TORPA-4810 file (N, C-alpha, C, O; in nm, 3 decimals):
<nodes>
NODE_1_1.719_-2.099_1.924_1.603_-2.012_1.930_1.567_-1.992_1.751_1.632_-2.028_1.653_X
NODE_2_1.403_-1.903_1.764_1.368_-1.909_1.592_1.406_-1.758_1.633_1.420_-1.693_1.736_X
NODE_3_1.421_-1.725_1.402_1.407_-1.542_1.414_1.300_-1.522_1.425_1.293_-1.400_1.437_X
NODE_4_1.187_-1.569_1.431_1.005_-1.511_1.405_0.922_-1.556_1.517_0.965_-1.643_1.593_X
NODE_5_0.826_-1.511_1.529_0.770_-1.481_1.694_0.607_-1.536_1.584_0.632_-1.521_1.465_X
NODE_6_0.454_-1.594_1.611_0.370_-1.598_1.546_0.257_-1.598_1.705_0.275_-1.675_1.800_X
NODE_7_0.159_-1.505_1.696_0.024_-1.493_1.786_-0.107_-1.529_1.722_-0.134_-1.463_1.622_X
NODE_8_-0.164_-1.589_1.748_-0.326_-1.572_1.715_-0.406_-1.437_1.843_-0.411_-1.433_1.966_X
NODE_9_-0.449_-1.356_1.744_-0.529_-1.206_1.840_-0.665_-1.279_1.788_-0.710_-1.310_1.678_X
NODE_10_-0.723_-1.295_1.977_-0.902_-1.279_1.934_-0.954_-1.141_1.962_-0.880_-1.046_1.987_X
NODE_11_-1.105_-1.133_1.958_-1.174_-1.030_2.011_-1.138_-0.952_2.084_-1.171_-0.837_2.057_X
NODE_12_-1.058_-0.975_2.205_-1.090_-0.886_2.349_-1.023_-0.714_2.332_-0.970_-0.648_2.242_X
NODE_13_-1.055_-0.697_2.446_-1.078_-0.547_2.389_-0.923_-0.473_2.417_-0.933_-0.352_2.434_X
NODE_14_-0.847_-0.502_2.420_-0.718_-0.441_2.482_-0.615_-0.590_2.441_-0.620_-0.672_2.534_X
NODE_15_-0.532_-0.634_2.328_-0.456_-0.706_2.339_-0.281_-0.618_2.304_-0.271_-0.552_2.200_X
NODE_16_-0.152_-0.631_2.407_-0.064_-0.548_2.405_0.032_-0.626_2.309_-0.028_-0.733_2.318_X
NODE_17_0.144_-0.655_2.216_0.152_-0.750_2.143_0.374_-0.764_2.259_0.437_-0.868_2.280_X
NODE_18_0.402_-0.670_2.284_0.530_-0.658_2.288_0.589_-0.803_2.357_0.692_-0.861_2.321_X
NODE_19_0.510_-0.839_2.450_0.522_-0.977_2.534_0.530_-1.093_2.455_0.618_-1.180_2.456_X
NODE_20_0.373_-1.080_2.348_0.336_-1.177_2.347_0.451_-1.221_2.169_0.464_-1.334_2.121_X
NODE_21_0.500_-1.115_2.124_0.606_-1.138_2.014_0.740_-1.078_2.027_0.805_-1.025_1.938_X
NODE_22_0.778_-1.099_2.177_0.867_-1.049_2.237_0.985_-0.905_2.092_1.097_-0.918_2.041_X
NODE_23_0.892_-0.803_2.083_0.938_-0.670_2.052_1.055_-0.562_2.105_1.108_-0.499_2.198_X
NODE_24_1.049_-0.592_1.979_1.214_-0.488_2.044_1.233_-0.348_1.977_1.339_-0.290_1.996_X
NODE_25_1.156_-0.302_1.915_1.158_-0.163_1.837_1.047_-0.109_1.848_1.049_0.012_1.823_X
NODE_26_0.908_-0.170_1.889_0.748_-0.111_1.869_0.679_-0.178_1.975_0.689_-0.295_2.013_X
NODE_27_0.617_-0.098_2.009_0.442_-0.170_2.097_0.363_-0.111_1.990_0.359_0.003_1.945_X
NODE_28_0.271_-0.274_1.948_0.198_-0.315_1.908_0.073_-0.329_2.006_0.089_-0.368_2.121_X
NODE_29_-0.063_-0.293_1.951_-0.175_-0.351_2.034_-0.292_-0.348_1.953_-0.297_-0.245_1.885_X
NODE_30_-0.379_-0.419_1.938_-0.460_-0.449_1.857_-0.633_-0.441_1.952_-0.673_-0.528_2.029_X
NODE_31_-0.678_-0.365_1.931_-0.803_-0.235_1.979_-0.942_-0.311_2.020_-0.921_-0.353_2.134_X
NODE_32_-1.065_-0.345_1.983_-1.145_-0.353_1.987_-1.239_-0.288_2.086_-1.245_-0.336_2.199_X
NODE_33_-1.334_-0.156_2.046_-1.435_-0.063_2.139_-1.563_-0.148_2.049_-1.559_-0.185_1.932_X
NODE_34_-1.673_-0.162_2.147_-1.777_-0.176_2.111_-1.889_-0.051_2.053_-1.847_0.064_2.067_X
NODE_35_-2.024_-0.068_1.991_-2.057_0.064_1.985_-2.100_0.132_2.078_-2.187_0.081_2.149_X
NODE_36_-2.053_0.272_2.107_-2.095_0.408_2.183_-1.990_0.391_2.220_-1.931_0.499_2.227_X
NODE_37_-1.882_0.244_2.274_-1.785_0.314_2.397_-1.671_0.375_2.303_-1.655_0.399_2.184_X
NODE_38_-1.584_0.389_2.452_-1.498_0.509_2.409_-1.332_0.449_2.509_-1.337_0.386_2.614_X
NODE_39_-1.231_0.483_2.453_-1.140_0.455_2.579_-1.180_0.521_2.671_-1.292_0.566_2.644_X
NODE_40_-1.127_0.568_2.819_-1.215_0.699_2.902_-1.156_0.794_2.982_-1.195_0.863_3.076_X
NODE_41_-0.973_0.772_2.873_-0.896_0.880_2.947_-0.820_0.922_2.854_-0.747_0.835_2.804_X
NODE_42_-0.807_1.065_2.798_-0.667_1.141_2.746_-0.564_1.137_2.727_-0.523_1.135_2.844_X
NODE_43_-0.421_1.132_2.627_-0.357_1.070_2.660_-0.251_1.110_2.552_-0.259_1.080_2.433_X
NODE_44_-0.126_1.199_2.626_-0.016_1.238_2.493_0.153_1.070_2.545_0.162_0.969_2.615_X
NODE_45_0.217_1.132_2.473_0.342_1.035_2.491_0.468_1.150_2.520_0.456_1.266_2.482_X
NODE_46_0.545_1.118_2.566_0.684_1.190_2.572_0.791_1.158_2.434_0.871_1.229_2.374_X
NODE_47_0.752_1.030_2.420_0.834_1.032_2.287_0.788_0.966_2.223_0.865_0.991_2.130_X
NODE_48_0.695_0.862_2.163_0.604_0.822_2.074_0.509_0.858_2.006_0.395_0.896_2.032_X
NODE_49_0.593_0.837_1.870_0.439_0.856_1.736_0.329_0.730_1.787_0.358_0.644_1.869_X
NODE_50_0.199_0.742_1.717_0.178_0.643_1.728_0.099_0.611_1.541_0.054_0.693_1.461_X
NODE_51_0.107_0.509_1.535_0.044_0.541_1.381_-0.123_0.424_1.447_-0.123_0.340_1.537_X
NODE_52_-0.219_0.458_1.375_-0.321_0.383_1.401_-0.363_0.305_1.257_-0.329_0.345_1.145_X
NODE_53_-0.427_0.211_1.281_-0.477_0.159_1.169_-0.602_0.084_1.187_-0.592_-0.029_1.235_X
NODE_54_-0.769_0.151_1.141_-0.847_0.109_1.094_-0.933_-0.027_1.030_-0.977_-0.058_0.919_X
NODE_55_-0.931_-0.087_1.162_-0.900_-0.236_1.023_-1.065_-0.254_1.053_-1.056_-0.370_1.013_X
NODE_56_-1.180_-0.244_1.081_-1.326_-0.265_1.140_-1.426_-0.131_1.171_-1.395_-0.035_1.241_X
NODE_57_-1.534_-0.147_1.112_-1.615_-0.011_1.166_-1.596_0.091_1.141_-1.552_0.111_1.028_X
NODE_58_-1.618_0.211_1.233_-1.648_0.319_1.223_-1.623_0.440_1.398_-1.685_0.422_1.503_X
NODE_59_-1.530_0.537_1.377_-1.559_0.590_1.532_-1.466_0.738_1.494_-1.442_0.799_1.390_X
NODE_60_-1.438_0.750_1.599_-1.378_0.870_1.615_-1.288_0.922_1.729_-1.290_0.908_1.851_X
NODE_61_-1.193_1.003_1.625_-1.072_1.026_1.738_-1.068_1.185_1.790_-1.085_1.278_1.712_X
NODE_62_-1.041_1.204_1.950_-1.048_1.374_1.899_-0.893_1.414_1.996_-0.874_1.390_2.115_X
NODE_63_-0.792_1.485_1.893_-0.653_1.515_1.888_-0.644_1.628_1.910_-0.718_1.693_1.835_X
NODE_64_-0.559_1.721_2.016_-0.578_1.833_2.032_-0.723_1.913_2.015_-0.732_2.031_1.981_X
NODE_65_-0.838_1.820_2.045_-0.997_1.887_2.029_-1.070_1.906_1.870_-1.173_1.974_1.869_X
NODE_66_-1.035_1.864_1.773_-1.058_1.894_1.678_-1.051_1.664_1.649_-0.966_1.575_1.650_X
NODE_67_-1.210_1.681_1.627_-1.254_1.531_1.537_-1.183_1.538_1.417_-1.169_1.625_1.331_X
NODE_68_-1.130_1.387_1.440_-1.131_1.301_1.334_-1.242_1.167_1.251_-1.176_1.084_1.188_X
NODE_69_-1.317_1.157_1.250_-1.419_1.084_1.185_-1.268_1.021_1.146_-1.160_1.070_1.115_X
NODE_70_-1.351_0.805_1.175_-1.251_0.683_1.110_-1.339_0.610_1.079_-1.456_0.608_1.118_X
NODE_71_-1.287_0.547_1.010_-1.365_0.400_0.953_-1.244_0.326_0.858_-1.142_0.358_0.797_X
NODE_72_-1.309_0.229_0.882_-1.210_0.064_0.797_-1.183_0.160_0.695_-1.244_0.251_0.640_X
NODE_73_-1.004_0.076_0.686_-0.897_0.188_0.534_-0.858_0.240_0.617_-0.751_0.181_0.636_X
NODE_74_-0.870_0.349_0.723_-0.799_0.419_0.728_-0.689_0.411_0.817_-0.664_0.312_0.886_X
NODE_75_-0.623_0.515_0.814_-0.488_0.547_0.860_-0.437_0.656_0.912_-0.466_0.759_0.851_X
NODE_76_-0.357_0.668_1.022_-0.332_0.770_1.100_-0.247_0.817_1.155_-0.239_0.736_1.246_X
NODE_77_-0.143_0.915_1.181_0.013_0.879_1.251_-0.076_1.076_1.348_-0.135_1.180_1.317_X
NODE_78_-0.027_1.011_1.454_-0.005_1.078_1.540_0.104_1.166_1.648_0.158_1.109_1.743_X
NODE_79_0.122_1.286_1.621_0.337_1.345_1.659_0.267_1.256_1.861_0.154_1.245_1.909_X
NODE_80_0.411_1.214_1.917_0.373_1.241_2.048_0.326_1.296_2.165_0.286_1.242_2.268_X
NODE_81_0.338_1.435_2.128_0.277_1.570_2.205_0.070_1.585_2.201_-0.022_1.586_2.283_X
NODE_82_0.079_1.591_2.124_-0.099_1.564_2.113_-0.132_1.489_2.199_-0.067_1.384_2.210_X
NODE_83_-0.280_1.524_2.317_-0.381_1.467_2.352_-0.447_1.437_2.262_-0.478_1.509_2.168_X
NODE_84_-0.490_1.274_2.287_-0.587_1.184_2.156_-0.696_1.132_2.295_-0.689_1.135_2.418_X
NODE_85_-0.756_1.103_2.232_-0.899_0.974_2.326_-0.988_0.932_2.197_-1.052_1.028_2.154_X
NODE_86_-1.013_0.775_2.102_-1.123_0.721_2.072_-1.226_0.668_2.104_-1.241_0.585_2.194_X
NODE_87_-1.325_0.724_2.013_-1.410_0.580_2.030_-1.511_0.509_1.899_-1.491_0.552_1.786_X
NODE_88_-1.574_0.447_1.911_-1.644_0.416_1.864_-1.767_0.471_1.823_-1.843_0.478_1.920_X
NODE_89_-1.825_0.521_1.701_-1.981_0.526_1.730_-2.053_0.474_1.758_-2.038_0.355_1.785_X
NODE_90_-2.195_0.549_1.769_-2.266_0.510_1.866_-2.347_0.367_1.769_-2.385_0.274_1.841_X
NODE_91_-2.367_0.355_1.644_-2.379_0.272_1.587_-2.263_0.182_1.525_-2.217_0.268_1.450_X
NODE_92_-2.235_0.142_1.516_-2.043_0.034_1.476_-1.969_0.073_1.620_-1.969_0.169_1.698_X
NODE_93_-1.907_-0.054_1.612_-1.839_-0.078_1.725_-1.673_-0.065_1.591_-1.682_-0.096_1.473_X
NODE_94_-1.609_-0.040_1.625_-1.449_-0.025_1.586_-1.313_-0.109_1.618_-1.274_-0.123_1.734_X
NODE_95_-1.251_-0.158_1.517_-1.127_-0.246_1.605_-1.020_-0.152_1.528_-1.047_-0.073_1.437_X
NODE_96_-0.897_-0.176_1.582_-0.778_-0.117_1.495_-0.693_-0.117_1.585_-0.711_-0.108_1.706_X
NODE_97_-0.530_-0.135_1.485_-0.419_-0.148_1.579_-0.386_-0.024_1.598_-0.439_0.075_1.546_X
NODE_98_-0.275_-0.029_1.694_-0.177_0.120_1.691_-0.017_0.067_1.736_0.037_0.001_1.825_X
NODE_99_0.006_0.116_1.656_0.164_0.083_1.650_0.232_0.224_1.768_0.164_0.319_1.805_X
NODE_100_0.312_0.210_1.789_0.395_0.299_1.890_0.566_0.285_1.884_0.641_0.205_1.939_X
NODE_101_0.595_0.413_1.780_0.766_0.401_1.793_0.794_0.528_1.764_0.727_0.615_1.708_X
NODE_102_0.971_0.526_1.837_0.964_0.698_1.887_0.976_0.744_1.789_1.010_0.692_1.683_X
NODE_103_0.945_0.867_1.818_0.945_0.966_1.671_1.070_0.932_1.653_1.132_0.870_1.740_X
NODE_104_1.139_0.980_1.503_1.249_1.023_1.451_1.365_0.908_1.485_1.487_0.916_1.474_X
NODE_105_1.274_0.792_1.535_1.423_0.684_1.491_1.418_0.567_1.420_1.428_0.450_1.455_X
NODE_106_1.393_0.640_1.280_1.364_0.503_1.177_1.481_0.582_1.135_1.481_0.705_1.129_X
NODE_107_1.633_0.465_1.093_1.748_0.487_1.024_1.726_0.495_0.866_1.787_0.580_0.802_X
NODE_108_1.604_0.371_0.779_1.641_0.353_0.717_1.519_0.299_0.640_1.439_0.260_0.725_X
NODE_109_1.465_0.277_0.504_1.358_0.233_0.455_1.348_0.064_0.436_1.421_-0.018_0.490_X
NODE_110_1.240_0.039_0.348_1.297_-0.123_0.313_1.407_-0.118_0.242_1.516_-0.156_0.286_X
NODE_111_1.389_-0.070_0.127_1.487_-0.058_0.049_1.639_-0.039_0.063_1.717_-0.097_-0.013_X
NODE_112_1.685_0.053_0.174_1.768_0.095_0.232_1.805_-0.024_0.282_1.917_-0.066_0.249_X
NODE_113_1.714_-0.113_0.379_1.807_-0.192_0.505_1.778_-0.337_0.501_1.788_-0.419_0.593_X
NODE_114_1.721_-0.362_0.321_1.704_-0.492_0.249_1.800_-0.528_0.208_1.855_-0.463_0.119_X
NODE_115_1.880_-0.694_0.276_1.961_-0.738_0.233_1.892_-0.873_0.158_1.811_-0.946_0.216_X
NODE_116_1.952_-0.904_-0.036_1.928_-0.972_-0.113_2.053_-1.045_-0.040_2.162_-0.997_-0.010_X
NODE_117_2.002_-1.179_-0.020_2.051_-1.320_0.025_2.008_-1.428_-0.106_2.035_-1.548_-0.099_X
</nodes>
């Protein structure tokens, strides 16, 4: 068995990578919303914080009732209990990655976890 996985992701509305990459410690999704579209539900999590990377376009997130404007290059971390909903701007699509990890689970950062071979 190989020590890596590779997949190419198209422009689908949502692609979840947990099965495609055999992820064991995180959930990652790639999301594309057309201009004026939004995620049709508000959600929160029990244990997982979410980290969002805005790849292209613009839009907004409403987090616990507060509107946060989003643009390409922005990164956003949201605590598990926060209620959130995302949408694209009326005049721009938005593409983003969402990374879910269990809050408080990071045991070491890159330099502390790396081994020089």
